C-alpha positions as CSV (number, residue, x, y, z in Angstrom):
1,M,-30.2,-131.1,-24.4
2,L,-33.6,-129.7,-25.3
3,L,-35.2,-131.7,-28.1
4,T,-37.2,-129.5,-30.5
5,K,-39.6,-130.3,-33.4
6,N,-38.8,-129.6,-37.1
7,Q,-41.0,-127.9,-39.6
8,R,-43.0,-131.1,-40.2
9,G,-43.9,-131.4,-36.5
10,L,-41.7,-134.4,-36.1
11,N,-38.9,-134.6,-33.5
12,D,-35.7,-135.5,-35.4
13,H,-33.9,-136.3,-32.1
14,V,-36.5,-138.9,-31.2
15,S,-36.5,-140.3,-34.7
16,V,-32.8,-140.7,-34.6
17,V,-33.0,-142.4,-31.2
18,K,-35.6,-144.9,-32.6
19,A,-33.4,-145.5,-35.6
20,L,-30.4,-146.3,-33.3
21,A,-32.6,-148.6,-31.3
22,I,-33.8,-150.6,-34.3
23,I,-30.2,-150.9,-35.6
24,L,-29.3,-152.3,-32.2
25,L,-32.1,-154.8,-32.6
26,L,-30.8,-155.9,-36.0
27,Y,-27.3,-156.2,-34.5
28,G,-28.6,-158.4,-31.7
29,H,-30.5,-160.6,-34.1
30,T,-27.3,-161.3,-36.0
31,N,-26.0,-163.0,-32.9
32,V,-22.7,-161.0,-32.7
33,P,-21.3,-161.5,-29.2
34,A,-19.5,-158.2,-28.9
35,L,-21.4,-156.0,-26.4
36,S,-24.4,-158.1,-26.9
37,H,-25.7,-158.0,-23.3
38,T,-25.0,-154.3,-22.9
39,L,-26.9,-153.4,-26.0
40,S,-29.7,-155.9,-25.6
41,M,-30.5,-154.2,-22.2
42,L,-31.1,-150.9,-23.9
43,R,-32.8,-151.3,-27.3
44,M,-36.5,-151.9,-26.2
45,P,-36.4,-149.5,-23.3
46,M,-35.2,-146.9,-25.7
47,F,-38.4,-147.3,-27.7
48,A,-40.6,-147.1,-24.6
49,L,-38.8,-144.0,-23.3
50,A,-39.0,-142.3,-26.7
51,S,-42.7,-143.1,-26.9
52,G,-43.3,-141.6,-23.4
53,Y,-41.4,-138.5,-24.4
54,C,-43.8,-138.0,-27.3
55,F,-46.9,-138.3,-25.1
56,R,-49.0,-135.2,-25.5
57,D,-50.8,-133.6,-22.6
58,Y,-53.7,-133.1,-24.9
59,Y,-54.5,-136.8,-24.3
60,L,-54.9,-136.3,-20.6
61,E,-58.4,-134.9,-21.4
62,H,-58.9,-137.2,-24.5
63,R,-57.8,-140.6,-23.3
64,M,-60.3,-142.5,-25.5
65,E,-58.8,-140.8,-28.6
66,F,-55.4,-141.8,-27.4
67,A,-56.6,-145.4,-27.0
68,R,-58.1,-145.4,-30.5
69,R,-54.8,-144.2,-31.9
70,R,-52.9,-146.9,-30.1
71,V,-55.3,-149.5,-31.4
72,R,-54.7,-148.2,-34.9
73,S,-50.9,-147.9,-34.6
74,L,-50.1,-151.0,-32.5
75,Y,-53.0,-153.5,-32.1
76,W,-54.1,-153.4,-35.8
77,P,-50.6,-154.0,-37.2
78,F,-50.2,-156.9,-34.8
79,V,-53.4,-158.5,-36.0
80,K,-52.9,-157.7,-39.7
81,W,-49.3,-159.1,-39.9
82,S,-50.2,-162.1,-37.7
83,L,-52.9,-163.0,-40.2
84,V,-50.5,-162.5,-43.1
85,F,-47.9,-164.8,-41.7
86,L,-50.6,-167.3,-40.6
87,L,-51.7,-167.5,-44.3
88,L,-48.1,-167.7,-45.5
89,H,-46.9,-170.2,-42.9
90,N,-47.0,-173.4,-44.9
91,A,-45.3,-171.8,-47.9
92,L,-42.5,-170.3,-45.7
93,L,-42.2,-173.6,-43.8
94,H,-41.6,-175.4,-47.1
95,L,-38.7,-172.9,-47.8
96,G,-37.1,-173.6,-44.5
97,F,-37.9,-170.2,-42.9
98,Y,-39.0,-171.9,-39.6
99,H,-37.0,-173.9,-37.1
100,P,-37.2,-177.7,-37.2
101,G,-40.2,-179.0,-35.3
102,E,-42.6,-176.4,-36.7
103,V,-45.5,-178.2,-38.3
104,S,-47.8,-177.3,-41.2
105,Y,-51.1,-175.7,-40.5
106,T,-54.4,-177.1,-41.4
107,W,-57.5,-174.9,-41.8
108,R,-58.6,-176.0,-38.3
109,S,-55.3,-175.1,-36.7
110,M,-55.4,-171.7,-38.5
111,A,-58.9,-171.1,-37.1
112,S,-57.7,-172.0,-33.6
113,A,-55.0,-169.4,-33.9
114,L,-57.4,-166.6,-34.5
115,P,-58.4,-166.1,-30.8
116,H,-54.7,-165.9,-29.8
117,I,-54.1,-163.3,-32.5
118,A,-57.1,-161.3,-31.3
119,V,-55.7,-161.0,-27.8
120,M,-52.1,-160.3,-29.0
121,H,-50.8,-163.6,-27.7
122,T,-47.8,-165.6,-29.0
123,P,-46.8,-164.0,-32.2
124,D,-45.5,-166.0,-35.1
125,E,-41.9,-167.0,-35.0
126,L,-41.1,-164.7,-37.9
127,L,-42.7,-161.9,-36.0
128,G,-40.5,-162.6,-33.0
129,G,-40.1,-158.9,-32.2
130,Y,-43.8,-158.4,-31.9
131,W,-43.7,-159.4,-28.2
132,F,-42.6,-155.8,-27.8
133,V,-45.6,-154.5,-29.8
134,T,-47.9,-156.3,-27.3
135,E,-46.1,-155.0,-24.3
136,L,-45.9,-151.4,-25.6
137,F,-49.7,-151.5,-26.4
138,F,-50.5,-152.5,-22.8
139,T,-47.9,-150.1,-21.5
140,T,-49.5,-147.1,-23.3
141,I,-53.0,-148.1,-22.1
142,I,-51.8,-148.4,-18.5
143,F,-50.1,-145.0,-18.7
144,A,-53.1,-143.4,-20.4
145,V,-55.5,-144.7,-17.7
146,L,-53.3,-143.5,-14.9
147,S,-52.0,-140.3,-16.6
148,P,-54.0,-137.8,-14.5
149,L,-52.3,-139.3,-11.4
150,V,-48.9,-140.0,-13.0
151,R,-48.5,-136.4,-14.2
152,R,-48.5,-135.1,-10.6
153,A,-45.5,-137.2,-9.5
154,P,-43.9,-139.1,-12.5
155,L,-40.8,-140.2,-10.8
156,A,-42.7,-141.7,-7.9
157,W,-44.8,-143.6,-10.4
158,C,-41.7,-144.8,-12.1
159,A,-40.6,-146.3,-8.7
160,A,-44.1,-147.8,-8.3
161,F,-44.1,-149.4,-11.7
162,V,-40.6,-150.9,-11.1
163,A,-41.9,-152.2,-7.7
164,V,-44.9,-153.9,-9.4
165,A,-42.6,-155.4,-12.0
166,M,-40.4,-156.9,-9.2
167,V,-43.5,-158.3,-7.4
168,L,-44.7,-160.0,-10.6
169,A,-41.3,-161.3,-11.4
170,V,-41.0,-162.9,-7.9
171,T,-44.5,-164.4,-7.8
172,G,-44.9,-165.2,-11.5
173,W,-48.5,-164.0,-11.1
174,H,-50.2,-162.0,-13.9
175,L,-53.3,-161.8,-15.9
176,R,-52.5,-160.4,-19.4
177,V,-49.8,-157.9,-18.4
178,R,-46.5,-159.1,-17.2
179,A,-43.4,-157.8,-15.3
180,A,-42.0,-156.6,-18.5
181,T,-45.1,-154.5,-19.2
182,F,-44.8,-152.6,-15.9
183,L,-41.0,-152.2,-16.3
184,L,-41.6,-150.7,-19.8
185,T,-44.3,-148.5,-18.3
186,A,-41.7,-147.2,-15.9
187,F,-39.4,-146.3,-18.9
188,Y,-42.4,-144.8,-20.7
189,T,-43.2,-142.6,-17.6
190,F,-39.6,-141.5,-17.3
191,G,-39.7,-140.5,-21.0
192,Y,-42.8,-138.4,-20.2
193,W,-41.0,-136.8,-17.2
194,V,-37.7,-136.0,-19.0
195,R,-39.2,-134.1,-22.0
196,G,-38.3,-130.4,-22.0
197,R,-35.5,-130.9,-19.5
198,E,-31.9,-130.1,-20.4
199,L,-29.4,-132.9,-20.0
200,P,-25.6,-132.6,-20.4
201,H,-24.6,-134.0,-23.8
202,G,-20.9,-133.3,-24.2
203,W,-18.6,-136.0,-25.6
204,A,-16.9,-136.3,-22.2
205,V,-20.3,-137.0,-20.5
206,I,-21.1,-139.5,-23.2
207,G,-17.8,-141.3,-22.7
208,V,-18.2,-141.5,-18.9
209,L,-21.8,-142.7,-19.1
210,A,-21.0,-145.3,-21.8
211,A,-18.1,-146.7,-19.7
212,T,-20.3,-146.8,-16.6
213,V,-23.1,-148.6,-18.5
214,W,-20.7,-151.1,-20.0
215,A,-19.0,-151.8,-16.6
216,A,-22.4,-152.1,-14.9
217,S,-23.8,-154.4,-17.6
218,L,-21.0,-156.9,-16.7
219,V,-22.5,-157.5,-13.3
220,V,-26.2,-156.6,-13.7
221,P,-28.1,-159.5,-15.3
222,G,-31.3,-159.2,-17.1
223,H,-33.2,-158.1,-20.1
224,V,-36.5,-156.1,-20.0
225,N,-38.3,-159.3,-21.0
226,D,-36.5,-161.5,-18.4
227,I,-35.7,-159.4,-15.3
228,H,-34.0,-160.5,-12.1
229,P,-36.2,-159.1,-9.2
230,A,-33.3,-158.4,-6.8
231,T,-31.4,-156.3,-9.3
232,T,-34.4,-154.6,-11.1
233,P,-33.9,-151.1,-9.6
234,I,-30.2,-151.1,-10.6
235,F,-31.1,-152.5,-14.0
236,F,-33.6,-149.7,-14.4
237,L,-31.0,-147.0,-13.5
238,V,-28.3,-148.5,-15.7
239,V,-30.7,-148.6,-18.7
240,L,-31.6,-145.0,-18.1
241,L,-28.0,-144.0,-18.3
242,G,-27.6,-146.0,-21.5
243,C,-30.6,-144.3,-23.0
244,W,-29.0,-141.0,-22.0
245,V,-25.9,-141.9,-24.0
246,F,-27.9,-142.6,-27.1
247,A,-30.1,-139.5,-26.7
248,A,-26.9,-137.4,-26.4
249,V,-25.4,-139.1,-29.5
250,A,-28.6,-138.4,-31.4
251,W,-28.4,-134.7,-30.4
252,H,-24.9,-134.5,-32.0
253,I,-26.0,-136.4,-35.1
254,V,-29.0,-134.0,-35.6
255,K,-26.8,-130.9,-35.0
256,G,-23.6,-131.9,-36.7
257,W,-24.3,-134.5,-39.5
258,P,-27.4,-133.4,-41.5
259,R,-27.1,-136.2,-44.1
260,L,-26.7,-138.9,-41.6
261,S,-29.6,-137.3,-39.6
262,R,-31.9,-137.4,-42.6
263,L,-31.1,-141.1,-43.2
264,L,-31.6,-142.0,-39.6
265,C,-34.9,-140.0,-39.4
266,Y,-36.1,-141.9,-42.4
267,I,-35.3,-145.2,-40.7
268,G,-36.6,-144.0,-37.3
269,N,-40.0,-143.1,-38.7
270,R,-40.4,-146.6,-40.2
271,T,-39.3,-148.8,-37.3
272,L,-42.5,-150.8,-37.1
273,I,-42.2,-152.2,-40.6
274,I,-38.5,-153.0,-39.9
275,L,-39.5,-154.8,-36.7
276,T,-42.2,-156.6,-38.7
277,L,-40.1,-157.9,-41.6
278,H,-36.5,-158.0,-40.5
279,I,-36.4,-161.7,-39.5
280,T,-38.1,-162.7,-42.7
281,A,-35.6,-160.5,-44.7
282,M,-32.6,-162.1,-42.9
283,R,-34.0,-165.6,-43.6
284,L,-34.7,-164.7,-47.2
285,L,-31.0,-163.8,-47.5
286,S,-30.1,-167.2,-46.0
287,W,-32.4,-168.9,-48.4
288,V,-30.8,-167.1,-51.4
289,L,-27.3,-168.0,-50.2
290,A,-28.4,-171.6,-49.7
291,Q,-29.6,-171.7,-53.4
292,W,-26.2,-170.5,-54.4
293,G,-24.5,-173.1,-52.3
294,L,-23.1,-170.6,-49.8
295,R,-25.1,-171.8,-46.8
296,D,-26.5,-175.1,-45.7
297,A,-30.2,-175.2,-46.6
298,S,-31.0,-176.7,-43.2
299,Q,-29.6,-173.6,-41.5
300,V,-31.8,-171.0,-43.1
301,A,-33.8,-170.4,-39.9
302,N,-30.7,-170.2,-37.7
303,F,-28.6,-167.2,-36.7
304,P,-26.3,-166.0,-39.6
305,P,-22.6,-166.6,-39.6
306,T,-20.9,-164.0,-37.5
307,R,-18.6,-162.9,-40.3
308,L,-21.6,-162.0,-42.4
309,F,-23.4,-159.9,-39.8
310,P,-23.1,-156.6,-41.8
311,L,-24.7,-158.2,-44.8
312,Y,-27.6,-159.6,-42.7
313,M,-28.1,-156.2,-40.9
314,L,-28.3,-154.5,-44.3
315,A,-30.8,-157.1,-45.5
316,G,-32.9,-156.7,-42.3
317,L,-32.9,-152.9,-42.8
318,A,-33.1,-152.4,-46.6
319,L,-35.6,-155.1,-47.6
320,P,-38.4,-153.9,-45.2
321,L,-37.7,-150.3,-46.2
322,L,-37.9,-151.3,-49.9
323,Y,-41.3,-153.0,-49.2
324,D,-42.5,-149.9,-47.4
325,A,-41.6,-147.7,-50.3
326,L,-43.2,-150.0,-52.9
327,A,-46.4,-150.4,-50.7
328,S,-46.6,-146.6,-50.3
329,R,-46.2,-146.1,-54.1
330,V,-49.0,-148.7,-54.8
331,K,-51.3,-147.0,-52.2
332,Q,-50.7,-143.6,-53.9
333,R,-51.5,-145.0,-57.3
334,I,-54.7,-146.6,-56.0
335,A,-55.7,-143.4,-54.3
336,L,-55.2,-141.4,-57.5
337,L,-57.2,-143.9,-59.5
338,V,-60.1,-143.8,-57.0
339,N,-60.1,-140.0,-56.9
340,S,-60.0,-139.8,-60.7
341,S,-62.9,-142.2,-61.0
342,H,-64.9,-140.2,-58.4
343,S,-64.2,-137.0,-60.2
344,K,-65.5,-138.4,-63.5
345,L,-68.7,-139.5,-61.8
């Protein structure tokens, strides 16, 4: 299963994997119990592994450029959207978008939140998925710093990062990076190692691996953000098998279902905006249903009813994509106006 780039230089297989991961995230945030633990184990490591797969050896000699790119693609969106939701907090609180107990912000409390935003600490409730943006940012920086060493023995470094995660989980000691950071770094490193290697991807292989992952998930506790030290190595291996399943499925989608592949590529290339706005989109749907008398207004911030999970998944996917399309259109119009005014001058 060799993954190749398309004419635009983008890897469709990786984009489809990212799309599947964000769809799993939406599924998990609708609180549907079926396969919830199995799928929640996989979704964030899939992103980390896909990111490691995309790491270019060019950055081994240009690590500062890599760091600047990660600041632009991860740190700046965290700061920007945190500031947006900080300013919108009181209005959204009035609409019931926050859980009970959340208080209104004063100008002083907003000012006191700024240092926390600057160090990517404690994202807003409506940016709940942004804990992963923080962890992925530090994951990529750790990998970039150690990349000249990691490239010589990636699998050994995977084991080392897993071991560090276990130590931090046992001791509870950390500065700014946590056990989850190093565990995600292990997945990132494995993604770097696996690129260019051919993996079996037949449907029989997929079936056996999926059954193995499901059975193992029944006895292996944990989530990448809440690991159990004693079972971390087994957790790591089980998640790798699960990622293999989705990578193989992505290969079949790209090769056999071009229309579905184009749709998933579109989604997979816009996962950050979906991660950013999906909780707000779901609560907006709850608020609309409450205005129509179809939901209790006091339940807007709670998980949606299980029977409505497809509707909430659609809202969490479609509304952020709609925002992204409109924002892109506005930016293009502004750019055209600026260019035309410059040409007249």
